[in-house]
C-alpha positions in Angstrom: 0.0 0.0 0.0 1.5 3.4 -0.9 2.3 5.9 1.9 -0.4 8.5 2.5 0.7 12.1 3.1 -0.4 13.2 6.6 -1.2 16.7 5.2 -3.1 16.5 1.9 -1.6 18.5 -0.9 -4.9 20.2 -1.9 -5.6 21.5 1.6 -4.1 24.5 3.5 -2.6 23.8 6.9 -5.2 26.0 8.7 -8.8 25.8 7.6 -11.7 27.5 9.5 -14.7 25.1 9.9 -17.9 27.1 10.2 -21.2 25.9 11.8 -24.1 27.6 10.0 -27.8 27.6 10.7 -28.7 27.4 7.0 -25.5 26.1 5.4 -26.9 26.1 1.9 -27.8 29.8 2.2 -24.3 30.5 3.7 -22.7 28.8 0.7 -24.7 31.1 -1.6 -23.7 34.1 0.5 -20.0 33.3 0.4 -20.1 32.6 -3.3 -21.8 35.9 -4.0 -19.9 38.1 -1.6 -16.4 36.5 -1.4 -16.2 34.9 -4.8 -15.9 31.5 -3.1 -15.8 28.4 -5.3 -17.6 25.3 -4.1 -15.3 22.3 -4.0 -17.7 19.8 -2.6 -21.0 19.3 -0.7 -22.2 16.3 1.2 -25.8 16.0 2.5 -26.5 15.8 6.2 -28.9 13.5 7.9 -31.8 15.0 6.0 -32.0 16.2 2.4 -32.3 19.9 3.4 -29.1 19.9 5.5 -25.4 19.9 4.7 -23.2 17.5 6.5 -20.0 18.9 5.1 -19.0 21.4 2.4 -15.7 22.9 1.2 -15.3 26.4 -0.3 -12.1 27.8 -1.9 -11.7 31.5 -1.2 -8.6 32.6 -3.2 -5.8 30.4 -2.0 -7.6 29.6 1.2 -10.4 27.3 2.2 -13.4 27.3 4.5 -15.3 24.1 5.5 -18.8 24.4 6.8 -21.9 22.4 7.7 -25.3 22.8 9.2 -25.9 22.7 13.0 -26.0 19.3 14.6 -27.1 20.1 18.2 -27.1 16.5 19.2 -23.3 16.5 18.6 -22.7 19.8 20.2 -22.0 21.5 16.8 -23.7 24.8 17.2 -23.7 28.0 15.2 -23.0 31.5 16.5 -26.8 32.1 16.3 -27.3 29.3 18.9 -24.5 30.3 21.2 -25.0 34.1 21.3 -22.3 35.2 18.9 -18.7 34.5 18.0 -15.4 35.6 19.5 -13.6 34.8 16.1 -13.1 37.1 13.2 -12.0 35.6 9.9 -9.6 37.9 7.8 -9.8 37.8 4.0 -7.9 39.9 1.5 -10.0 40.8 -1.5 -9.3 42.8 -4.7 -11.8 45.6 -4.0 -12.7 45.9 -0.3 -15.2 48.7 -0.9 -17.1 46.6 -3.5 -17.0 43.5 -1.4 -18.2 45.3 1.7 -21.1 46.8 -0.3 -22.0 43.3 -1.7 -21.9 41.9 1.8 -24.3 44.5 3.2 -26.6 44.1 0.1 -26.7 40.4 0.8 -27.8 40.8 4.4 -24.6 41.3 6.4 -24.5 43.8 9.2 -21.7 46.4 9.4 -19.3 46.0 12.3 -16.7 48.5 11.2 -16.9 50.7 8.1 -14.2 50.4 5.5 -11.3 52.8 6.0 -7.6 53.1 5.5 -5.4 51.7 8.2 -2.0 52.8 9.5 -0.4 49.5 8.5 -1.2 49.9 4.8 -4.5 48.1 4.4 -8.0 49.5 3.6 -10.3 47.3 5.7 -13.7 46.9 7.2 -15.7 44.3 9.1 -19.1 42.7 8.8 -21.2 40.0 10.4 -22.7 37.7 7.9 -26.4 36.6 8.2 -25.2 33.4 9.9 -23.4 35.0 12.8 -19.8 34.8 11.5 -17.6 37.9 11.6 -15.4 38.8 8.7 -12.6 41.3 8.4 -12.0 42.1 4.7 -9.1 44.1 3.3 -7.3 45.3 0.3 -3.6 46.1 0.6 -3.1 49.7 -0.6 0.3 50.7 0.7 3.6 49.0 1.6 4.6 50.4 5.1 7.9 49.7 6.7 7.9 48.4 10.3 9.6 51.6 11.4 6.9 53.8 9.7 4.1 51.5 11.1 5.5 52.1 14.6 5.6 55.8 14.0 2.0 55.9 12.8 0.8 53.7 15.6 2.5 56.0 18.2 1.0 59.0 16.5 -2.5 57.5 16.6 -2.1 56.7 20.3 -1.3 60.4 21.0 -4.6 61.3 19.5 
């Protein structure tokens, strides 16, 4: 039997796994807003649920499934929110942010330029997951970043 690689070649080392109340709708949202590409979808224990799905977002991946309360797999909607924010670089942060809000997301932080060279904003998707999206707009040296941060702290 040939040796099996412990880390599959087609998978990133770190992959968020999202629990969504309404995983099929979540997939549609991520495809529309984040230009995700659906890699695979497996049904859950009923035809209307998803037991496992994989989405490519750029060079990254997100796995997701519907809630399975009997197994302790609960979405942010069931547990009162999420302490996690997923960061994604996008080609046009302003357009992506607008698409997210148009698709039912809630604004957490408006898009604006940051001292470290990104233009970024945050939203919570309709399924309770929080996303930070950004476009890199300026290369900033570590020294300049420190100067800008100190300047911000002074008011």
